[in-house]
N, CA, C and O atoms as a printed pandas DataFrame, in Angstrom:
     atom_number atom_name residue_name chain_id  residue_number  x_coord  y_coord  z_coord
0              1         N          UNK        A               1   26.566  -47.401  -13.837
1              2        CA          UNK        A               1   27.991  -47.485  -14.054
2              3         C          UNK        A               1   28.436  -46.177  -14.704
3              4         O          UNK        A               1   27.860  -45.743  -15.703
4              5         N          UNK        A               2   29.443  -45.565  -14.143
5              6        CA          UNK        A               2   29.942  -44.321  -14.720
6              7         C          UNK        A               2   31.078  -44.619  -15.704
7              8         O          UNK        A               2   31.444  -45.775  -15.911
8              9         N          UNK        A               3   31.622  -43.572  -16.298
9             10        CA          UNK        A               3   32.624  -43.743  -17.352
10            11         C          UNK        A               3   33.925  -44.358  -16.850
11            12         O          UNK        A               3   34.669  -44.950  -17.631
12            13         N          UNK        A               4   34.203  -44.229  -15.582
13            14        CA          UNK        A               4   35.439  -44.798  -15.020
14            15         C          UNK        A               4   35.222  -46.181  -14.414
15            16         O          UNK        A               4   36.124  -46.732  -13.782
16            17         N          UNK        A               5   34.045  -46.737  -14.601
17            18        CA          UNK        A               5   33.686  -48.055  -14.078
18            19         C          UNK        A               5   33.805  -48.118  -12.558
19            20         O          UNK        A               5   34.269  -49.117  -12.008
20            21         N          UNK        A               6   33.390  -47.061  -11.889
21            22        CA          UNK        A               6   33.462  -47.017  -10.435
22            23         C          UNK        A               6   32.148  -47.404   -9.765
23            24         O          UNK        A               6   32.129  -47.671   -8.564
24            25         N          UNK        A               7   31.060  -47.441  -10.511
25            26        CA          UNK        A               7   29.749  -47.854  -10.018
26            27         C          UNK        A               7   29.208  -46.949   -8.915
27            28         O          UNK        A               7   28.323  -47.371   -8.170
28            29         N          UNK        A               8   29.702  -45.728   -8.786
29            30        CA          UNK        A               8   29.262  -44.835   -7.712
30            31         C          UNK        A               8   27.769  -44.554   -7.785
31            32         O          UNK        A               8   27.077  -44.571   -6.767
32            33         N          UNK        A               9   27.275  -44.294   -8.989
33            34        CA          UNK        A               9   25.853  -43.995   -9.137
34            35         C          UNK        A               9   25.001  -45.214   -8.803
35            36         O          UNK        A               9   23.940  -45.085   -8.192
36            37         N          UNK        A              10   25.459  -46.382   -9.199
37            38        CA          UNK        A              10   24.703  -47.597   -8.918
38            39         C          UNK        A              10   24.681  -47.879   -7.417
39            40         O          UNK        A              10   23.647  -48.265   -6.871
40            41         N          UNK        A              11   25.807  -47.690   -6.759
41            42        CA          UNK        A              11   25.874  -47.908   -5.315
42            43         C          UNK        A              11   24.964  -46.923   -4.598
43            44         O          UNK        A              11   24.243  -47.305   -3.676
44            45         N          UNK        A              12   24.990  -45.666   -5.009
45            46        CA          UNK        A              12   24.123  -44.661   -4.388
46            47         C          UNK        A              12   22.657  -45.002   -4.600
47            48         O          UNK        A              12   21.844  -44.812   -3.696
48            49         N          UNK        A              13   22.308  -45.500   -5.773
49            50        CA          UNK        A              13   20.919  -45.869   -6.051
50            51         C          UNK        A              13   20.509  -47.077   -5.209
51            52         O          UNK        A              13   19.385  -47.124   -4.709
52            53         N          UNK        A              14   21.403  -48.052   -5.045
53            54        CA          UNK        A              14   21.105  -49.225   -4.222
54            55         C          UNK        A              14   20.909  -48.826   -2.768
55            56         O          UNK        A              14   20.027  -49.348   -2.087
56            57         N          UNK        A              15   21.734  -47.899   -2.296
57            58        CA          UNK        A              15   21.602  -47.421   -0.918
58            59         C          UNK        A              15   20.272  -46.706   -0.727
59            60         O          UNK        A              15   19.571  -46.955    0.254
60            61         N          UNK        A              16   19.922  -45.826   -1.648
61            62        CA          UNK        A              16   18.678  -45.072   -1.481
62            63         C          UNK        A              16   17.459  -45.983   -1.562
63            64         O          UNK        A              16   16.505  -45.792   -0.808
64            65         N          UNK        A              17   17.469  -46.964   -2.454
65            66        CA          UNK        A              17   16.348  -47.898   -2.543
66            67         C          UNK        A              17   16.257  -48.764   -1.286
67            68         O          UNK        A              17   15.164  -49.026   -0.785
68            69         N          UNK        A              18   17.407  -49.205   -0.783
69            70        CA          UNK        A              18   17.416  -50.015    0.431
70            71         C          UNK        A              18   16.932  -49.245    1.640
71            72         O          UNK        A              18   16.157  -49.767    2.442
72            73         N          UNK        A              19   17.383  -47.997    1.781
73            74        CA          UNK        A              19   16.916  -47.180    2.899
74            75         C          UNK        A              19   15.428  -46.889    2.791
75            76         O          UNK        A              19   14.721  -46.877    3.799
76            77         N          UNK        A              20   14.951  -46.657    1.583
77            78        CA          UNK        A              20   13.524  -46.413    1.388
78            79         C          UNK        A              20   12.703  -47.632    1.807
79            80         O          UNK        A              20   11.683  -47.491    2.481
80            81         N          UNK        A              21   13.141  -48.817    1.414
81            82        CA          UNK        A              21   12.438  -50.042    1.789
82            83         C          UNK        A              21   12.506  -50.273    3.295
83            84         O          UNK        A              21   11.525  -50.713    3.896
84            85         N          UNK        A              22   13.648  -49.983    3.911
85            86        CA          UNK        A              22   13.786  -50.154    5.356
86            87         C          UNK        A              22   12.903  -49.170    6.114
87            88         O          UNK        A              22   12.316  -49.526    7.136
88            89         N          UNK        A              23   12.806  -47.950    5.629
89            90        CA          UNK        A              23   11.952  -46.960    6.288
90            91         C          UNK        A              23   10.473  -47.320    6.158
91            92         O          UNK        A              23    9.682  -47.024    7.054
92            93         N          UNK        A              24   10.099  -47.950    5.061
93            94        CA          UNK        A              24    8.717  -48.409    4.922
94            95         C          UNK        A              24    8.418  -49.514    5.927
95            96         O          UNK        A              24    7.313  -49.579    6.468
96            97         N          UNK        A              25    9.392  -50.382    6.180
97            98        CA          UNK        A              25    9.197  -51.420    7.190
98            99         C          UNK        A              25    9.106  -50.825    8.586
99           100         O          UNK        A              25    8.410  -51.357    9.452
100          101         N          UNK        A              26    9.801  -49.736    8.799
101          102        CA          UNK        A              26    9.815  -49.105   10.117
102          103         C          UNK        A              26    8.429  -48.603   10.510
103          104         O          UNK        A              26    8.107  -48.499   11.693
104          105         N          UNK        A              27    7.619  -48.297    9.511
105          106        CA          UNK        A              27    6.272  -47.804    9.783
106          107         C          UNK        A              27    5.374  -48.883   10.378
107          108         O          UNK        A              27    4.371  -48.575   11.022
108          109         N          UNK        A              28    5.732  -50.135   10.166
109          110        CA          UNK        A              28    4.941  -51.242   10.710
110          111         C          UNK        A              28    5.335  -51.452   12.166
111          112         O          UNK        A              28    6.437  -51.914   12.461
112          113         N          UNK        A              29    4.457  -51.119   13.040
113          114        CA          UNK        A              29    4.753  -51.240   14.474
114          115         C          UNK        A              29    4.077  -52.488   15.043
115          116         O          UNK        A              29    3.079  -52.971   14.507
116          117         N          UNK        A              30    4.626  -52.984   16.110
117          118        CA          UNK        A              30    4.040  -54.122   16.793
118          119         C          UNK        A              30    4.423  -55.474   16.211
119          120         O          UNK        A              30    3.803  -56.486   16.537
120          121         N          UNK        A              31    5.431  -55.502   15.360
121          122        CA          UNK        A              31    5.875  -56.767   14.788
122          123         C          UNK        A              31    6.796  -57.491   15.763
123          124         O          UNK        A              31    7.561  -56.866   16.497
124          125         N          UNK        A              32    6.710  -58.788   15.757
125          126        CA          UNK        A              32    7.668  -59.555   16.547
126          127         C          UNK        A              32    9.026  -59.485   15.852
127          128         O          UNK        A              32    9.085  -59.267   14.642
128          129         N          UNK        A              33   10.105  -59.664   16.590
129          130        CA          UNK        A              33   11.429  -59.626   15.954
130          131         C          UNK        A              33   11.582  -60.637   14.816
131          132         O          UNK        A              33   12.234  -60.350   13.812
132          133         N          UNK        A              34   10.992  -61.801   14.970
133          134        CA          UNK        A              34   11.098  -62.816   13.915
134          135         C          UNK        A              34   10.381  -62.362   12.647
135          136         O          UNK        A              34   10.883  -62.569   11.542
136          137         N          UNK        A              35    9.221  -61.751   12.798
137          138        CA          UNK        A              35    8.476  -61.263   11.640
138          139         C          UNK        A              35    9.208  -60.109   10.983
139          140         O          UNK        A              35    9.282  -60.038    9.756
140          141         N          UNK        A              36    9.752  -59.199   11.789
141          142        CA          UNK        A              36   10.502  -58.064   11.243
142          143         C          UNK        A              36   11.732  -58.548   10.482
143          144         O          UNK        A              36   12.050  -58.018    9.417
144          145         N          UNK        A              37   12.419  -59.543   11.016
145          146        CA          UNK        A              37   13.596  -60.101   10.350
146          147         C          UNK        A              37   13.210  -60.759    9.029
147          148         O          UNK        A              37   13.907  -60.606    8.027
148          149         N          UNK        A              38   12.099  -61.491    9.031
149          150        CA          UNK        A              38   11.650  -62.152    7.806
150          151         C          UNK        A              38   11.259  -61.125    6.747
151          152         O          UNK        A              38   11.582  -61.301    5.572
152          153         N          UNK        A              39   10.571  -60.060    7.143
153          154        CA          UNK        A              39   10.213  -59.001    6.202
154          155         C          UNK        A              39   11.452  -58.301    5.659
155          156         O          UNK        A              39   11.521  -58.000    4.467
156          157         N          UNK        A              40   12.433  -58.039    6.525
157          158        CA          UNK        A              40   13.680  -57.416    6.078
158          159         C          UNK        A              40   14.389  -58.301    5.057
159          160         O          UNK        A              40   14.847  -57.827    4.017
160          161         N          UNK        A              41   14.471  -59.588    5.369
161          162        CA          UNK        A              41   15.155  -60.525    4.483
162          163         C          UNK        A              41   14.460  -60.642    3.134
163          164         O          UNK        A              41   15.117  -60.828    2.109
164          165         N          UNK        A              42   13.140  -60.535    3.128
165          166        CA          UNK        A              42   12.413  -60.727    1.872
166          167         C          UNK        A              42   12.198  -59.447    1.082
167          168         O          UNK        A              42   11.893  -59.514   -0.109
168          169         N          UNK        A              43   12.350  -58.273    1.711
169          170        CA          UNK        A              43   12.088  -57.023    0.985
170          171         C          UNK        A              43   13.312  -56.131    0.839
171          172         O          UNK        A              43   13.597  -55.661   -0.262
172          173         N          UNK        A              44   14.029  -55.889    1.904
173          174        CA          UNK        A              44   15.143  -54.941    1.872
174          175         C          UNK        A              44   16.411  -55.583    1.314
175          176         O          UNK        A              44   17.068  -55.003    0.450
176          177         N          UNK        A              45   16.752  -56.749    1.790
177          178        CA          UNK        A              45   17.999  -57.391    1.368
178          179         C          UNK        A              45   18.091  -57.608   -0.146
179          180         O          UNK        A              45   19.146  -57.337   -0.719
180          181         N          UNK        A              46   17.045  -58.082   -0.815
181          182        CA          UNK        A              46   17.166  -58.245   -2.273
182          183         C          UNK        A              46   17.375  -56.932   -3.021
183          184         O          UNK        A              46   18.053  -56.903   -4.047
184          185         N          UNK        A              47   16.799  -55.851   -2.515
185          186        CA          UNK        A              47   16.960  -54.548   -3.166
186          187         C          UNK        A              47   18.411  -54.102   -3.094
187          188         O          UNK        A              47   18.960  -53.610   -4.080
188          189         N          UNK        A              48   19.031  -54.270   -1.938
189          190        CA          UNK        A              48   20.416  -53.839   -1.753
190          191         C          UNK        A              48   21.387  -54.802   -2.440
191          192         O          UNK        A              48   22.394  -54.372   -3.002
192          193         N          UNK        A              49   21.090  -56.087   -2.398
193          194        CA          UNK        A              49   22.001  -57.093   -2.941
194          195         C          UNK        A              49   21.912  -57.274   -4.446
195          196         O          UNK        A              49   22.702  -58.024   -5.018
196          197         N          UNK        A              50   20.973  -56.608   -5.101
197          198        CA          UNK        A              50   20.789  -56.813   -6.539
198          199         C          UNK        A              50   22.084  -56.508   -7.290
199          200         O          UNK        A              50   22.578  -55.381   -7.250
200          201         N          UNK        A              51   22.619  -57.493   -7.960
201          202        CA          UNK        A              51   23.849  -57.407   -8.761
202          203         C          UNK        A              51   25.062  -56.968   -7.945
203          204         O          UNK        A              51   26.010  -56.412   -8.499
204          205         N          UNK        A              52   25.041  -57.211   -6.648
205          206        CA          UNK        A              52   26.167  -56.782   -5.815
206          207         C          UNK        A              52   27.449  -57.540   -6.138
207          208         O          UNK        A              52   28.541  -57.032   -5.885
208          209         N          UNK        A              53   27.339  -58.725   -6.683
209          210        CA          UNK        A              53   28.552  -59.455   -7.053
210          211         C          UNK        A              53   29.304  -58.758   -8.178
211          212         O          UNK        A              53   30.505  -58.969   -8.346
212          213         N          UNK        A              54   28.608  -57.933   -8.945
213          214        CA          UNK        A              54   29.241  -57.207  -10.041
214          215         C          UNK        A              54   29.899  -55.931   -9.544
215          216         O          UNK        A              54   31.043  -55.649   -9.902
216          217         N          UNK        A              55   29.192  -55.150   -8.720
217          218        CA          UNK        A              55   29.688  -53.819   -8.366
218          219         C          UNK        A              55   30.356  -53.739   -7.000
219          220         O          UNK        A              55   30.982  -52.722   -6.699
220          221         N          UNK        A              56   30.252  -54.761   -6.162
221          222        CA          UNK        A              56   30.818  -54.660   -4.814
222          223         C          UNK        A              56   32.346  -54.623   -4.830
223          224         O          UNK        A              56   32.951  -54.100   -3.894
224          225         N          UNK        A              57   32.981  -55.165   -5.868
225          226        CA          UNK        A              57   34.446  -55.121   -5.931
226          227         C          UNK        A              57   34.950  -53.683   -6.056
227          228         O          UNK        A              57   36.086  -53.392   -5.682
228          229         N          UNK        A              58   34.122  -52.793   -6.574
229          230        CA          UNK        A              58   34.509  -51.393   -6.727
230          231         C          UNK        A              58   34.276  -50.596   -5.452
231          232         O          UNK        A              58   34.647  -49.425   -5.368
232          233         N          UNK        A              59   33.672  -51.221   -4.477
233          234        CA          UNK        A              59   33.307  -50.545   -3.235
234          235         C          UNK        A              59   34.468  -50.631   -2.244
235          236         O          UNK        A              59   34.861  -51.723   -1.833
236          237         N          UNK        A              60   35.003  -49.499   -1.872
237          238        CA          UNK        A              60   36.052  -49.455   -0.853
238          239         C          UNK        A              60   35.391  -49.474    0.529
239          240         O          UNK        A              60   34.165  -49.439    0.632
240          241         N          UNK        A              61   36.197  -49.529    1.580
241          242        CA          UNK        A              61   35.650  -49.570    2.930
242          243         C          UNK        A              61   34.801  -48.345    3.236
243          244         O          UNK        A              61   33.731  -48.473    3.831
244          245         N          UNK        A              62   35.256  -47.165    2.841
245          246        CA          UNK        A              62   34.486  -45.942    3.079
246          247         C          UNK        A              62   33.182  -45.952    2.296
247          248         O          UNK        A              62   32.135  -45.564    2.815
248          249         N          UNK        A              63   33.248  -46.395    1.055
249          250        CA          UNK        A              63   32.065  -46.387    0.196
250          251         C          UNK        A              63   31.041  -47.423    0.627
251          252         O          UNK        A              63   29.856  -47.267    0.334
252          253         N          UNK        A              64   31.462  -48.469    1.309
253          254        CA          UNK        A              64   30.519  -49.497    1.728
254          255         C          UNK        A              64   29.797  -49.133    3.016
255          256         O          UNK        A              64   28.906  -49.868    3.442
256          257         N          UNK        A              65   30.149  -48.033    3.640
257          258        CA          UNK        A              65   29.482  -47.600    4.866
258          259         C          UNK        A              65   27.983  -47.437    4.723
259          260         O          UNK        A              65   27.237  -47.982    5.537
260          261         N          UNK        A              66   27.507  -46.701    3.712
261          262        CA          UNK        A              66   26.054  -46.563    3.552
262          263         C          UNK        A              66   25.350  -47.889    3.282
263          264         O          UNK        A              66   24.225  -48.094    3.737
264          265         N          UNK        A              67   25.991  -48.783    2.554
265          266        CA          UNK        A              67   25.388  -50.096    2.296
266          267         C          UNK        A              67   25.265  -50.870    3.602
267          268         O          UNK        A              67   24.235  -51.491    3.860
268          269         N          UNK        A              68   26.298  -50.837    4.419
269          270        CA          UNK        A              68   26.271  -51.552    5.689
270          271         C          UNK        A              68   25.268  -50.947    6.657
271          272         O          UNK        A              68   24.743  -51.643    7.526
272          273         N          UNK        A              69   25.001  -49.662    6.514
273          274        CA          UNK        A              69   24.048  -49.002    7.395
274          275         C          UNK        A              69   22.634  -49.518    7.178
275          276         O          UNK        A              69   21.835  -49.570    8.114
276          277         N          UNK        A              70   22.326  -49.899    5.944
277          278        CA          UNK        A              70   20.995  -50.428    5.638
278          279         C          UNK        A              70   20.867  -51.767    6.303
279          280         O          UNK        A              70   19.827  -52.415    6.191
């Protein structure tokens, strides 16, 4: 949280952690779609969603682009 309560740093950190987790999953080849979806739901989604109810209100449409990309 920055001094203006914009949560920019927190959002950027959530995006980078989520992308890192997603890229680690990408290295696993030969997974069925169901297994890949289950791994995404159990590893990537919690990283990105952590405390999102607190900081997502500060996220405008432009700022939510990187989050949606994950």
